[in-house]
N, C-alpha and C positions, 0 to 999 in steps of 0.2 A: 729532127734533132741529128736523124741518121746521118745527113747530106754531109752538117757541119763537123760531124765523126770524120765521115772520110775525107772529108776539107784537111778537118785538121791533123790528121795524117799522113798525107800529102806534105804540107809544109813541114811538119815532123821530118819525114822523109827527103826535106832539102836540106835543113838544119844538118841531120843527125850527122850528111855524107857530107858537109864542112867541118861538123864538127872529130870524123875521122880521118878525113884527110889530113887534118892541121894536129892532131896524135901522130900519125906517116911525118909530115915534116919537122916538127918542134919538140914532138913528144908531149907528157905533161908535167913541161915547164912552167904553167897555169899554177901547180899543185902548193907550189912553194907565196903565192897571193893573197895577201889575209884580206880578211873580207871585207873591210871598207875600201882595199885598192878593186877589188873588182866590181862593188857595188861605185867604184869611180868611172871605173872603164861603162858601165849599163849607163850611165849620167853624162859622159860622156857625144855614147851614142844618139843618148836620145834628144838631149842638144841639139846635136848635129838633124834628127829629125825636124825638130821644131827649126831651126833656120834652116831646110831646104823649104818646110812645107810656107813659111812667113817672107823667101826671098827669092824673087822672079826672076834673080840673076845668078848663076852656077858657074866656079871658077875650077872646079872637079867635075868631071864626068864622073856622078855617083848617083843611086838613086837613094830611097828611100828602105827599098826593100831591103838591101843589103844587112842595113844600120840595125832594119825588127831584126832579121836574121843575128846578129847579131848577139842584139838585145837575149835572147829568147838562148840559144848557146854559153852567154855569160850569163844567166842567171843560173841552166844548170851547174856551171862550175861550182858556181856560189852555193845553192845546194847541197851538194857532192862537199863543198868545204865547210859547210853545218856540221854535216854527219862525222866527214873521216878526220875533223879539226886541218890545219894548213902544216904542211912538211917543208923537212924543210930542203928536202933536196925530191929530185920526180924520183916519182914511190909504185907509180901506176903501168901496169903494162896497156896498149892499145883495149884489147880486148875488157880488162878489170875496167877502165875511163866510159867503156862503149856499156857497158853493163852498166855503170854507174847511172848513165847519160837515160839509156834507155828505163832505171826505176825511177826515177825522178822524173821525167817524162810524162810516164805510166802514173802516175798519183797527181800531179798537173792536172792531165787528162780527167782522170775520176774531180778534181774538184771545178772544173770545166767545165764537165756534165752535171751535175747536181745542179752549180750557180744556171746553168741557162733551162735547166726543167724548175725551178723556183723564176727566174727572170721572163722566163719566155723568148730568148733572145734576144735579147732588145738591144744589142752591139750591135745585130745584121743595119739596126733603122741610125745608127750614129755614127759622125763623121770620121776619120781617119784622125786628123787631128783631136777630138776629141779625148782619143784612146791613145794619143804621143803624151796628151797632157795628164791622162791618168796615170801613166808610165809616169812620168813625174815626179807625180804625188807622191806615187809609192816610192820614189826613190829619197825622196824627202823624208817619207816616215821614217823608212831603212835607215838614213844619214841620221834618227833623231834616235831610234831606237842603241844604234852602235853607241854616238854618246853615248848616255844614259847604258854604256857595258850588256845590253841585250836585255835587258830588264822593262819592264811594261809593268802597267795598272792595270788595264782592262783592257789592250789592247791585241788583237790579233800577232804573232811570233812574225820575224825578219823571214821565216821558211813560205807563211802564206804571200807578203809581202810576192818573193822571187816568184811564186809559182802564180800569183797574180797577171806580174810582168809578163811571165812565159805568154799567159792564155791572153792576153791584148795585144799582146804582140802579133802571138799565132790570128788574132784577130780581123787583126791590120792589113797583115798581110793577106789572109783571103779576100776583104776589103779592093784590097790594091789586084787581085788578080780576076776578081768580077766585072772591075771596070775597064782591066783593060779589054775583055770581053765582049761590054755590053758595043 
């Protein structure tokens, strides 16, 4: 699992690098997005990945990896929104946003580590397409919870679903990278 931890950190470094650069370009304009809007952005990215996986012909020269990065970053933004609430105006400087990003990624990584221990890294034997499907399933769950005004009877909350999406997307990026090395 030490290998997984290092691979996880390498993936997150790339994602965070993009997050930080976009913060410099756009500030934290995303702070005005309501949670369903972020959920929908992630859903669009997941559906795009599924289309790329299912269609042999691509009219735009993009790969799955950039979309998985987007899922990770939008999920981190959603976790920040859950913590802080939606802002009327951008209200975070780049360092504050980066600190919150780090906080939520750390929590997600701890969850991944705990689940990896219990499941024995079963994800390593999965297909990237299965991870995509699991992300879409999580998104559909989040949409239902949002439609229920955040209330659940016996299920985990929205935050756990976003954390799982981060982790599934990290796993997918690790698997994609490993396939390119072979």
